Structure formats: C-alpha cells, structure tokens
C-alpha positions as CSV (number, residue, x, y, z in Angstrom):
1,M,0.1,0.0,-0.2
2,N,1.2,3.4,-0.9
3,R,3.0,5.5,2.4
4,F,3.4,8.4,0.2
5,I,0.7,11.0,0.7
6,S,2.1,13.9,-1.5
7,D,5.5,15.8,-1.6
8,S,4.4,18.1,1.5
9,I,2.5,15.3,3.6
10,R,4.4,12.3,4.6
11,Y,3.6,9.2,6.2
12,I,5.7,8.1,9.2
13,G,3.7,5.6,10.7
14,V,4.6,1.9,11.9
15,D,3.7,-1.4,12.4
16,D,3.8,-3.5,15.5
17,T,3.2,-7.2,14.1
18,G,4.3,-8.6,17.8
19,I,1.7,-7.2,19.6
20,K,-1.3,-9.8,20.1
21,L,-3.8,-7.5,22.0
22,F,-5.0,-4.1,21.7
23,E,-5.6,-2.1,25.3
24,N,-4.6,-5.9,26.4
25,Q,-8.0,-7.2,25.8
26,F,-8.9,-7.0,21.8
27,A,-7.4,-9.9,19.3
28,L,-4.8,-8.6,17.0
29,P,-4.1,-11.6,14.6
30,D,-2.0,-9.3,12.2
31,G,-0.9,-6.7,14.7
32,M,-1.6,-3.2,14.9
33,C,-0.4,0.3,12.9
34,Y,0.3,3.6,14.8
35,N,0.0,6.2,12.1
36,S,1.8,9.2,12.5
37,Y,2.2,12.0,9.6
38,L,4.7,14.8,9.0
39,I,3.9,18.3,6.7
40,L,7.0,19.9,5.4
41,D,6.3,23.5,4.3
42,E,7.8,26.8,5.6
43,K,7.0,25.2,9.1
44,V,7.4,21.7,9.6
45,A,4.7,20.0,11.6
46,I,4.9,16.5,13.1
47,L,1.2,15.0,13.5
48,D,1.3,12.7,16.6
49,T,3.8,10.2,17.6
50,T,3.6,6.6,18.3
51,D,3.6,3.3,21.0
52,A,6.8,3.1,23.1
53,R,6.8,-0.3,21.7
54,T,7.7,0.9,18.0
55,A,9.8,4.2,19.4
56,Q,12.9,3.3,17.4
57,L,11.4,2.9,14.0
58,W,9.4,5.5,14.1
59,K,12.4,8.2,15.0
60,D,14.2,6.3,11.9
61,R,11.2,7.3,9.7
62,L,11.0,10.7,11.3
63,H,14.5,11.8,10.7
64,A,14.7,10.0,7.2
65,E,11.3,12.4,6.1
66,L,13.2,15.5,7.7
67,G,16.2,15.2,5.9
68,G,18.1,17.7,8.3
69,R,15.0,20.1,8.9
70,T,13.9,20.7,12.4
71,P,10.2,20.6,13.2
72,D,8.5,23.8,14.7
73,Y,5.4,21.8,15.7
74,L,4.1,18.5,17.5
75,V,0.3,18.5,16.7
76,V,-1.1,16.2,19.5
77,H,-4.7,15.1,18.5
78,H,-5.4,12.4,20.8
79,M,-3.4,11.8,24.1
80,E,-3.7,7.9,24.4
81,P,-0.3,6.3,24.7
82,D,-0.4,4.4,21.5
83,H,-0.1,7.8,19.9
84,A,1.5,9.8,22.6
85,A,4.4,7.8,23.9
86,L,7.0,10.1,22.6
87,I,6.1,13.5,23.2
88,A,8.7,14.0,25.9
89,E,11.6,12.4,23.7
90,T,10.5,14.5,21.0
91,V,10.5,17.5,22.7
92,A,14.0,16.3,24.6
93,E,15.5,16.0,21.0
94,Y,13.9,19.4,19.5
95,P,13.6,21.8,22.4
96,E,12.3,24.5,20.4
97,I,9.4,22.5,19.2
98,T,5.9,24.0,20.3
99,V,3.6,20.9,21.3
100,V,0.1,22.0,19.9
101,A,-3.1,20.7,21.3
102,S,-6.3,21.1,23.1
103,A,-6.2,22.9,26.3
104,K,-7.3,19.1,27.8
105,A,-4.4,17.3,26.1
106,L,-2.0,19.8,27.3
107,A,-3.6,19.1,31.0
108,M,-3.1,15.5,30.3
109,I,0.5,15.7,29.4
110,P,2.1,16.0,32.9
111,L,0.1,12.7,33.9
112,Y,2.2,10.6,31.5
113,F,5.6,12.5,31.7
114,E,7.0,13.5,34.9
115,N,8.5,17.3,35.1
116,F,7.5,17.5,31.6
117,S,8.6,21.2,29.9
118,A,8.0,22.5,26.7
119,K,6.6,25.6,24.6
120,T,2.8,24.6,24.0
121,L,-0.1,26.1,21.9
122,A,-3.4,25.5,23.3
123,V,-6.1,25.3,20.4
124,K,-9.9,24.9,20.1
125,E,-12.4,24.5,17.5
126,G,-12.2,27.0,14.6
127,D,-8.3,27.4,15.5
128,V,-5.9,27.4,12.5
129,L,-2.1,26.7,12.7
130,E,-0.5,28.6,9.6
131,L,2.4,26.2,8.1
132,G,2.9,28.3,4.8
133,S,1.2,27.1,1.7
134,H,-0.5,24.5,4.1
135,S,-2.9,25.2,7.4
136,L,-4.4,22.8,10.0
137,H,-7.6,24.0,10.8
138,F,-8.9,22.5,14.2
139,I,-12.1,20.6,14.8
140,A,-13.1,19.7,18.4
141,A,-14.1,15.9,18.7
142,P,-14.6,15.5,22.2
143,M,-15.5,11.8,23.6
144,V,-14.2,10.6,20.0
145,H,-13.2,8.7,22.0
146,W,-11.3,10.5,25.2
147,P,-12.5,14.0,26.2
148,E,-9.3,15.9,25.0
149,V,-9.4,14.7,21.3
150,I,-8.8,17.3,18.3
151,M,-9.0,16.3,14.5
152,S,-7.4,18.9,11.8
153,Y,-8.2,19.5,8.5
154,E,-5.4,20.6,5.7
155,P,-7.3,22.4,2.9
156,S,-5.1,22.7,0.2
157,E,-4.7,19.1,0.0
158,K,-8.2,18.3,1.4
159,V,-7.0,15.7,4.3
160,L,-8.7,15.4,7.3
161,F,-6.5,14.3,10.2
162,S,-9.4,12.1,11.9
163,A,-7.5,11.0,15.0
164,D,-9.1,7.5,16.1
165,A,-12.3,8.0,14.2
166,F,-11.9,5.5,10.8
167,G,-9.4,3.5,12.4
168,K,-9.2,-0.1,12.3
169,F,-7.5,-3.3,13.8
170,G,-4.4,-4.5,11.8
171,V,-1.3,-3.4,10.0
172,Y,-1.1,-0.9,7.5
173,D,-0.5,-2.7,4.9
174,A,-3.7,-5.2,5.4
175,D,-6.0,-5.6,2.6
176,E,-7.6,-2.4,1.8
177,G,-10.8,-4.7,0.2
178,D,-11.4,-5.9,4.2
179,W,-11.3,-2.8,5.5
180,A,-14.9,-2.8,6.9
181,C,-14.6,-5.9,8.9
182,E,-11.7,-4.9,11.3
183,A,-12.8,-1.1,11.0
184,R,-16.3,-2.5,12.3
185,R,-14.8,-4.2,15.2
186,Y,-12.6,-1.7,16.0
187,Y,-15.5,1.1,16.2
188,F,-18.1,-0.8,18.0
189,N,-15.3,-1.9,20.2
190,I,-13.5,1.2,21.3
191,V,-15.4,4.2,19.9
192,G,-19.0,2.8,20.0
193,K,-20.2,3.9,23.3
194,Y,-19.8,7.4,22.0
195,G,-22.1,7.4,19.0
196,A,-23.7,10.8,19.6
197,P,-20.3,12.6,19.8
198,A,-19.0,10.6,16.9
199,K,-22.0,11.7,14.7
200,L,-21.6,15.6,15.6
201,V,-18.0,15.0,14.5
202,L,-19.2,13.2,11.4
203,E,-21.7,16.1,10.5
204,K,-18.8,18.7,10.7
205,A,-16.7,16.6,8.5
206,K,-19.3,16.0,6.1
207,K,-19.4,19.7,5.3
208,L,-15.7,19.9,4.7
209,D,-14.5,19.1,0.8
210,I,-12.4,15.5,2.0
211,K,-10.3,14.0,-0.5
212,T,-8.0,12.1,2.1
213,V,-8.7,10.7,5.5
214,C,-5.5,10.0,7.5
215,A,-6.4,8.2,10.7
216,L,-4.3,7.1,13.7
217,H,-4.9,3.4,13.0
218,G,-5.6,1.9,9.5
219,P,-4.8,2.7,6.0
220,I,-5.1,6.1,4.4
221,L,-8.6,6.3,3.1
222,Q,-9.6,7.9,-0.7
223,G,-11.5,7.4,-3.4
224,E,-14.2,4.5,-3.0
225,L,-12.5,3.2,0.3
226,L,-13.2,6.7,1.6
227,A,-16.8,7.1,0.4
228,E,-17.6,3.3,2.0
229,A,-16.0,4.5,5.4
230,L,-18.4,7.5,5.1
231,R,-21.4,5.6,4.4
232,L,-20.6,3.0,7.2
233,Y,-19.9,5.5,9.6
234,T,-23.2,7.2,9.0
235,I,-24.7,4.0,10.1
236,W,-22.6,3.0,12.7
237,T,-22.4,6.5,14.5
238,G,-26.5,6.7,14.4
239,Y,-26.6,2.9,15.8
240,G,-28.5,1.9,12.4
241,V,-28.7,-1.2,10.7
242,E,-25.8,-2.1,8.6
243,T,-26.9,-5.8,7.4
244,E,-30.7,-7.1,6.9
245,G,-30.7,-10.6,8.5
246,V,-30.8,-12.0,12.1
247,F,-27.6,-12.5,14.3
248,V,-28.1,-15.5,16.8
249,V,-25.9,-15.6,19.7
250,Y,-25.8,-18.5,22.2
251,G,-24.0,-19.9,24.9
252,S,-24.3,-23.6,25.7
253,L,-23.1,-25.6,28.8
254,H,-23.4,-29.3,27.3
255,G,-24.7,-28.9,24.0
256,N,-28.1,-28.8,24.1
257,T,-28.8,-25.0,23.9
258,A,-26.4,-25.4,21.0
259,K,-28.6,-27.7,19.0
260,A,-31.5,-25.3,19.7
261,A,-29.6,-22.5,18.2
262,E,-28.6,-24.4,15.2
263,K,-32.2,-25.7,14.7
264,L,-33.4,-21.8,14.7
265,V,-30.9,-20.6,12.2
266,E,-32.3,-23.5,10.0
267,I,-36.0,-22.6,10.3
268,L,-34.7,-18.7,10.0
269,Q,-33.2,-19.5,6.6
270,A,-35.8,-21.9,5.4
271,K,-38.5,-18.7,5.9
272,G,-35.9,-16.5,3.6
273,C,-34.2,-14.6,6.1
274,P,-31.6,-12.5,4.1
275,K,-28.7,-13.5,6.1
276,V,-28.2,-15.3,9.3
277,A,-25.1,-15.2,11.4
278,C,-24.4,-17.5,14.2
279,A,-22.0,-17.3,16.9
280,D,-21.3,-19.8,20.0
281,L,-20.0,-17.3,22.8
282,S,-17.5,-20.1,24.0
283,E,-16.0,-20.6,20.7
284,E,-16.1,-17.1,18.9
285,D,-14.0,-13.9,19.6
286,F,-16.0,-11.9,22.3
287,H,-15.6,-8.8,20.8
288,E,-16.7,-10.2,17.0
289,C,-20.2,-10.9,18.7
290,I,-20.2,-7.1,19.9
291,E,-19.6,-6.5,16.5
292,D,-22.1,-8.4,14.9
293,A,-25.0,-7.5,17.6
294,F,-24.4,-3.9,16.5
295,R,-24.3,-4.7,12.8
296,Y,-27.6,-6.5,12.4
297,G,-31.0,-4.8,13.5
298,R,-32.6,-8.5,14.6
299,V,-30.7,-10.5,17.2
300,I,-31.9,-13.7,19.1
301,F,-30.2,-14.6,22.0
302,A,-30.1,-18.2,23.6
303,A,-28.4,-19.5,26.8
304,P,-29.0,-22.2,29.7
305,T,-30.0,-21.2,33.0
306,Y,-27.0,-21.0,35.6
307,E,-27.3,-20.6,39.1
308,G,-30.4,-19.2,39.1
309,G,-29.9,-16.6,36.6
310,V,-28.0,-16.8,33.1
311,F,-24.7,-18.6,31.7
312,P,-22.3,-16.4,32.3
313,K,-20.7,-15.5,29.0
314,M,-24.1,-14.2,27.9
315,E,-24.2,-12.4,31.1
316,Q,-21.0,-10.8,30.1
317,L,-22.1,-10.2,26.7
318,L,-25.3,-8.3,27.8
319,T,-23.1,-6.5,30.0
320,H,-20.9,-5.2,27.5
321,L,-23.7,-4.1,25.2
322,A,-25.1,-1.9,27.7
323,H,-22.0,-0.4,28.5
324,K,-21.7,0.2,24.6
325,C,-25.1,1.8,24.3
326,W,-26.4,-0.9,22.2
327,Q,-29.9,0.2,21.3
328,G,-32.9,0.3,18.5
329,K,-32.9,-3.9,18.0
330,K,-35.5,-6.4,17.9
331,V,-34.7,-9.0,20.0
332,G,-35.8,-12.7,20.7
333,L,-35.2,-15.1,23.9
334,V,-34.5,-18.7,24.0
335,E,-33.9,-20.1,27.2
336,N,-32.8,-23.5,28.7
337,G,-33.5,-24.9,32.3
338,S,-33.9,-28.5,33.6
339,W,-35.9,-27.8,36.6
340,A,-36.1,-23.8,37.3
341,P,-35.4,-22.1,33.9
342,A,-34.3,-18.6,34.6
343,A,-32.1,-17.4,31.8
344,A,-35.0,-15.8,29.8
345,R,-36.3,-13.5,32.7
346,T,-32.5,-12.8,33.7
347,M,-31.5,-11.6,30.0
348,R,-35.0,-9.5,29.9
349,A,-34.3,-7.8,32.6
350,A,-30.9,-6.9,31.3
351,L,-32.4,-5.8,27.9
352,E,-35.0,-4.0,29.4
353,R,-32.7,-1.6,30.8
354,M,-31.4,-0.5,27.0
355,K,-32.5,1.9,25.1
356,D,-35.2,1.1,22.5
357,I,-35.0,-2.4,22.6
358,T,-38.1,-4.4,21.6
359,I,-38.6,-8.4,22.8
360,V,-40.4,-10.2,20.5
361,E,-43.0,-12.9,22.0
362,P,-42.9,-15.7,22.6
363,S,-39.8,-16.3,24.6
364,V,-38.9,-20.2,24.0
365,T,-38.2,-22.3,26.6
366,I,-36.4,-25.7,26.3
367,K,-36.1,-28.2,29.1
368,G,-33.0,-30.4,28.6
369,A,-32.7,-31.7,25.3
370,L,-34.2,-30.1,22.0
371,K,-37.3,-32.2,21.4
372,T,-39.9,-32.3,18.5
373,S,-42.4,-30.7,20.5
374,D,-40.4,-28.0,20.9
375,I,-40.2,-27.1,17.1
376,S,-43.3,-25.1,16.9
377,A,-42.3,-22.6,19.6
378,L,-38.9,-21.9,17.7
379,E,-40.9,-21.5,14.4
380,A,-43.2,-18.9,16.1
381,L,-40.1,-17.3,17.6
382,A,-38.9,-16.9,14.1
383,D,-42.3,-15.4,12.7
384,A,-41.9,-12.9,15.4
385,I,-38.3,-11.9,15.1
386,L,-39.0,-11.3,10.8
387,S,-42.2,-9.6,11.0
C-alpha cells in the first residue's frame, strides 16, 4: 500500500506485528499500526507520535523524512499512549518545538511525563495553525473517544487528520478490500459507546471537501474506500442497521442449547431470512460478537439457566452491550433450564434497561434436550423476529 501522501505530507507511521492484544483485551491476529504524519512546508509539523513499543522505528522514519530539517510543531490529536508515548522524547530532541493540542490534552501531558516542560499552544474549534502553503484547521472532537481529542483539516490538499475515527485493527498494509471488517470491530468496541459525539463530528466532516482521511490506525482512505467508510460511519454513529438479517448468539453448557440455536438458524433460513449469522460465545471472539450485535437489526439470544440466572458468558455479553450503549434492536430470547428456567427472565431484565429494545414474543423455553415438541415454539419465534 502507498505510504506517500504528497510531496509535502508524509506518512511516518509504523506497524507492530508482535503485539497480540490491543488495550490488552482485543485480539490482533495481524498486529497493529500506529499512524503518524509529517507536513513539510515553511514550517514543519509532526502530527502525533507512536506507541513506546515502536519508538526506534518511528524515530528512524521521522529523521529520514525530515532530511535534516528541524520540526517547528508537534500536533497532538489524541493523548492515548499508543499515539503519544514519545511526546517527551521528541521535545527533548527538539527543545524549540511547540506542542500543539487542545487545552485538555495539554493538561493531560504531565499525567504521563513527569517534570514535563515545553513550549505549548492550546487550540480549539476553529483555530488555524499556519505552516506556509499548508494550514491546519482544528475541529473539536470530544469523546471520540477521549475528552481531549481534536481533529484537523488541511484545505490545500483536502486532508482530514481524524484521530481515532475511521481507524481499524491490523497493520497498515492489510488488505484494503477488507477494511470494513476490522474497522467495524474497532469502531463498536473502541468508539461505539460514543456514537452521539461521533455523529456530531461526522456531520462537521461532511461539510468539508475531503479527498483523504488520515486516521491514527489503519490505511489512508481515499476514493471508493473513503466513500464506503463515510457510508458505514453514517450508519454506525446513528446506531443503524448495516446488514438486514438475524444474528443468533448463544451459550451452551452441554450442547443442548447449541442444538436449539442451530435449529433456529435452519428455520430462519427456510423462512427466507436474507442473512443469518450465528456465534457460540464459548468459541467465537467475544468482541466480534459485540460487532455483529451492532451490525444486525435483529438479534436472538439463547442461553441456559445458570445458578438461578443466565450462563455467565451471556451475562458478560449483555453487560458489555449495555456499556456500549447498544440500542434500537429487535430481540428474541431462548432459554434452557431443566428444573427452574431463569435465563430468559434474567436476559429480559438486562435488555429492558437498554434504550429502544423491542423484545418479541414468544420467548422459548427448552427443558433439557431439544425435542420435536419444541420446534413449533422456535417457528413462532422466527416468525415474530422476522415480522
């Protein structure tokens, strides 16, 4: 993939192929990239740094692109350590540099760097940093997904530096054609809780003439890929339905609830459901289950009763969905319980605390193994979720 943006705007980001978990929780089968950019004009601006794990490679790329020039500014769009770990080292190397960031970001810097001292410039919405023929116009983006975040727009080349928005999991050179998959998992697990502020910033961005989006993770977005990213972000930030169909997610202790979920998938397919996705909480990546719960407008939760409540992995999923502000869905419930079924009641109580969740009837109770007599109830649930 091209790492060259223009003669004046250079990519100096780095890949970390050795990291296995992002934020020590999200699986990274291919690693992660930390994007950083350099604008070379009458004034020179570094846009963000990198994670401490990739410090030397980032410094090497910075020095190579500087070609002996001294940077005038270090622009900090986001203070999270995977993008800001080298602020103090950069200031130490270039003591005349001015750190440009939001007031909240500047207040955060001493939290990460003891005895920090540097020239600073606080910027806010509408402020402009003049570099020569290039300039950075700042856009406030609080809670996308930290409170100090700013974005910046460079009008001469129509580039939006979007901080963590439009980011994705994976290395920089990952297949562009598969951008949506890991961008979706990234958005709903990292940014998704903050859909409302993300939507506000997206509306600001849509008013700009944008040719290129440079996020802090993932590839540079241009052309058809940028158009698709904007389309998906319009859906995601509005908690809309991306894919028509039903997501069946289940937990199973001894395989009986799994058989009920698998039978339900067959029934939904036979009834002409355009797409049916199915996930076993004990087998699938947990955060991909969160992704699919947001992706589809209809979701069926199936789980056994456990200690008077619900299967712990299902309880964990529902807790995370509530925390991520999951909303606006049509939901069906399947429970299993040999002597005192309680899973549906427990799941219903969790879902009723969420926003705009419609729980269809009937909920289905399986007692022990799936039996022929249970099929009609699954058929009725399928009709209800599809109606």
